[in-house]
One Martini backbone bead per residue (centre of mass of N, CA, C, O) as a GRO file, in nm:
protein
   90
    1MET     BB    1   0.050   0.187  -0.689
    2ARG     BB    2  -0.249   0.202  -0.475
    3ILE     BB    3  -0.331   0.159  -0.116
    4PHE     BB    4  -0.611   0.241   0.095
    5MET     BB    5  -0.651   0.198   0.447
    6GLN     BB    6  -0.913   0.141   0.706
    7THR     BB    7  -1.062   0.193   0.999
    8GLN     BB    8  -1.297   0.209   1.223
    9PRO     BB    9  -1.437   0.430   1.407
   10THR     BB   10  -1.445   0.549   1.732
   11ALA     BB   11  -1.538   0.721   2.013
   12LYS     BB   12  -1.220   0.744   2.119
   13GLU     BB   13  -1.102   0.712   1.812
   14PRO     BB   14  -0.955   0.740   1.535
   15PRO     BB   15  -0.864   0.623   1.254
   16ARG     BB   16  -0.677   0.396   1.094
   17TYR     BB   17  -0.393   0.364   0.866
   18TYR     BB   18  -0.294   0.219   0.535
   19HIS     BB   19  -0.025   0.277   0.300
   20LEU     BB   20   0.031   0.175  -0.040
   21ILE     BB   21   0.330   0.204  -0.251
   22LEU     BB   22   0.410   0.142  -0.598
   23GLN     BB   23   0.734   0.215  -0.751
   24GLN     BB   24   0.943   0.325  -0.990
   25ASP     BB   25   1.260   0.376  -1.054
   26LEU     BB   26   1.528   0.508  -1.246
   27LEU     BB   27   1.673   0.197  -1.250
   28GLY     BB   28   1.416  -0.031  -1.248
   29GLY     BB   29   1.315  -0.050  -0.983
   30TRP     BB   30   1.134  -0.120  -0.671
   31ILE     BB   31   0.907   0.059  -0.448
   32LEU     BB   32   0.789   0.005  -0.116
   33ILE     BB   33   0.546   0.199   0.046
   34ARG     BB   34   0.487   0.234   0.400
   35GLU     BB   35   0.200   0.376   0.570
   36TRP     BB   36   0.119   0.468   0.917
   37GLY     BB   37  -0.172   0.547   1.134
   38GLN     BB   38  -0.340   0.822   1.271
   39GLN     BB   39  -0.566   1.032   1.233
   40GLY     BB   40  -0.399   1.342   1.302
   41SER     BB   41  -0.114   1.205   1.314
   42ARG     BB   42   0.171   1.064   1.318
   43ALA     BB   43   0.371   0.896   1.096
   44SER     BB   44   0.470   0.588   0.962
   45GLY     BB   45   0.755   0.416   0.790
   46LYS     BB   46   0.848   0.222   0.485
   47LYS     BB   47   1.118   0.099   0.271
   48ASP     BB   48   1.133  -0.117  -0.021
   49TYR     BB   49   1.352  -0.301  -0.229
   50PHE     BB   50   1.318  -0.408  -0.580
   51GLU     BB   51   1.413  -0.562  -0.882
   52GLN     BB   52   1.129  -0.700  -0.914
   53ARG     BB   53   0.799  -0.671  -0.982
   54GLU     BB   54   0.679  -0.938  -0.879
   55VAL     BB   55   0.797  -0.918  -0.591
   56ALA     BB   56   0.666  -0.646  -0.520
   57GLU     BB   57   0.369  -0.738  -0.559
   58GLU     BB   58   0.379  -0.959  -0.342
   59ALA     BB   59   0.440  -0.765  -0.107
   60LEU     BB   60   0.185  -0.596  -0.137
   61THR     BB   61  -0.028  -0.824  -0.104
   62SER     BB   62   0.074  -0.919   0.171
   63ALA     BB   63   0.030  -0.652   0.324
   64ARG     BB   64  -0.269  -0.630   0.262
   65ASP     BB   65  -0.362  -0.902   0.390
   66GLN     BB   66  -0.265  -0.842   0.678
   67GLN     BB   67  -0.454  -0.591   0.720
   68LEU     BB   68  -0.723  -0.731   0.670
   69LYS     BB   69  -0.691  -0.924   0.921
   70LYS     BB   70  -0.685  -0.652   1.120
   71GLY     BB   71  -0.951  -0.469   0.997
   72PHE     BB   72  -0.907  -0.354   0.732
   73SER     BB   73  -1.014  -0.133   0.469
   74ILE     BB   74  -1.070  -0.064   0.144
   75MET     BB   75  -1.089   0.270   0.000
   76PHE     BB   76  -0.835   0.262  -0.210
   77ALA     BB   77  -0.754   0.183  -0.562
   78GLN     BB   78  -0.456   0.180  -0.778
   79GLY     BB   79  -0.319   0.122  -1.064
   80MET     BB   80  -0.108   0.012  -1.340
   81GLU     BB   81   0.079   0.010  -1.602
   82GLY     BB   82   0.179  -0.204  -1.815
   83PRO     BB   83   0.401  -0.301  -2.063
   84LEU     BB   84   0.126  -0.311  -2.273
   85GLY     BB   85  -0.106  -0.110  -2.131
   86SER     BB   86  -0.224  -0.263  -1.917
   87ARG     BB   87  -0.435  -0.298  -1.650
   88TYR     BB   88  -0.365  -0.294  -1.301
   89GLU     BB   89  -0.529  -0.463  -1.029
   90ALA     BB   90  -0.553  -0.519  -0.675
   0.00000   0.00000   0.00000
């Protein structure tokens, strides 16, 4: 699952971005990768590990909601296949 968010560019600086990626690791756990920065400059990031998918999804939606409150807009969102093949959309 991926969500890419961005702020509106201003005359003085390029837009900022916030990228969320949720993926399953080889041992069945879930990793939430958060990357942020300003377009064209060095990025910062953080990885969090979760044993349960539901908890990881809650962390992803919480991080998304926090950034939306800060003025970011969702530019791209991609879901993932659920356990029964159903599509999950953020």
